[in-house]
Every structure is written in C-alpha cells, then in structure tokens.
Steps between C-alpha positions, in 0.01 A plus 500: 500500500847407378681279745789658690837376378867576544768486233869418529722653232849349488823558304814304580788307344367185338566171674326162536217470753376859509140419403489220758653718771243779456200269467607293803547817704143607423357151548656472846321822600163388372498717186297388200668603174251619237741623231868430443724587210874525451757584238871432469717752317778266393720778366496678837475182709197638682185337633184712516179386665151623587300298753151606604331327792187534711553734794195426712595356839873559452724721710662681210726708722646186655526333160680802360742510793584131474543498121824693543651187649445321170571795273834606653707188428360481146578864420139588432375850431136473592181677602172389653197690370153486657188524286318659793729803484337743260767666283452876492534629143564857386462596134699776331365637173546795267252603229414170331237321707445169321715289733374681810136449400556134421670426833236680705224314318672167565518577872136605494410162344717309750733379224811612691605437856666771703345834581545828308560779750582809292556642154775757450533707184696793369183609318151588637314311226380186679360627830137427407582153368694405812234652725241274336694203640519659844875555503701809597656687208824685562586759236872577529607709199861501389733700276878485457557749782274321752579136415686421823235664720219325315668161536543561872126572524423181306713299743334669796158410359600139438622467855187659642273247324727206583561399138656157454487500121521791256355466152608746231190504280657714226671736744721702270758616753840343568544391860832569671732225615431589863126459441542161332730371775224551756273254316720222354295273272187681618456751216340365183510699177320444171714588201331584171735280301625146478830561677774538404385591148381855429578625849465871569256754363244455221537118477192458283630755253832313489316174445286651226802642320672160510193314373495255790246218505455477878493752780526420867490613861726414794437502874811504716628584844663843515872527569736795505595424139217632283282228341752227585326338797394133524223427251181354647268474200490581130263458209472588133230551240530474123461805278505561128580764242141620531551615861563868558690643795170559680408135441831393652442726801154351560621142466797581721275639772295182498818299549629729774186452709511121484875467552504737797203325662668161461821630654320660795300180556815287495663724761192505723466122477868453600585327173824684423858424595767753396867414447783622276277781367252245366184337628343160534121539495322189624142437387 
C-alpha cells in the first residue's frame, strides 16, 4: 500500500527564506518531508514550490488552518492536497477511442491514481468497451440546434457523479466559456498537434503537405480561448518522406495516448502549478 501523504503547492513573490520558512513550519508540526522541489521564475519574480510529506499521525485540518498564518504575510497562493482523497475523473470522448481505451487500461492496471466515475460521449460507439471496465456510459448526442441543451446535460451528469477532473479524450466538441469557468484548471484536453503549429482541422494533412520531419501532440488545460490553455505535456516523433498521411495518423495516435496519460498522471499526483497561462510540472 502506498503511504498516505499530503502535498503543499505554493506560488508567491520570490524572497529570501521561503524554503526555510515552509520546511520549518512542517518540522515544527512533526511532518516528515519525502519530496520537495521549487522553481524561481526570475522574469516574473515568482517562487513556486511543491512539498510532499507523510500524513500519517498528522492533523491535516489543523495544519491547513495554521498555514494561513505563514502564507498571508508572504503573499502565498497555496493549496494542500491529500493523497487519501480519491480524485473523481470523468472522461469525454467522441468517435476515436484510442485515448479512452488507453486511459481505462491504465486505471485497470493501477498505473493511475484517482478513480474514473463515468464516460460521456456524443456518439453511442463505446458503450460495450466502457461497460467492460464497469463504468457508466452516458450517450448525449448533439447537433447545432441542441448544443446548449446537450452541454447542460453534460454538466448535470458531471455534477451527479461528483467529477473533480474532466479529461477530453478526443472529444470533438467545443465547450462554452460558462462550462470551462466551472472547472478552472480541471479540464485536460489532448490536441492532435504540437501547438501552436498546425492548429485546427486536418493537422496531419497540413504536416504532410509541408513535408515536416516531426509531428507532435499537446496536452493542455482548457480555457475559454480555444487551444490556448496552459500546456502540461508535449512530445514529438520523427517522420520521413516515406510516411503517408495514414502513417502520420497512426504515429500521432500513439503520441496522443502517451502525452495525455502523462498529463493526467501529473494532475492526479499534484505535480502541476499554473500561473500566467503556463505551467510548472514537477517530477
């Protein structure tokens, strides 16, 4: 069994003594730090830190309440995350199932923390697949005339299952600004391109026409501005003149699965700090 831990995530103006102040605070309360990492953005003058510590025997509620006394004077924006709290994950998908299948298999093999609670799709295609993993499948079809009603039903479903994190596993519908605002930095999308290049439709065809030598995939948090959210993970693979469009699609799908899984894992393991529409992802 993995030992219960808690993680402090901190962003604040940089100043001397921050590492000592946080570590002393935890030491005085009997906390044993097991991982600590920090980064200073010198251009922005910001200090970012992730500190994970053993939670057994600690009163985390009292620790959380008292940390405000340290955080306030230092201008910290912070959060305390508990590993014992199982993040509830909902997956949205359209017709392509490669990312959905990969994520469900990783949960089945205990490679991801958190707990998948539902799959929502605007197509009926994946009901049997999802049923194999013992999850509810919600088919909510959509067309231009029913888009607002369908989105309302999606939100209602997410609320009913208590979703903490939403993963767009090739969900080919644009979410409204109101939808996104309900889940700030809690919607992860996989984009079938190495953003910002070849954004939009038919990226592999664009890449093929340009004779590119690498293709990529990008996982990012969703914001109201389409495909402009903070990037969590990216990767590329080399291609050659011998690769057809179908070859690029296959290689791209392989990348999408790995990049999305890494992004979801980083979120579930509380490794991400978001600021200025960018991320710091601690190992």
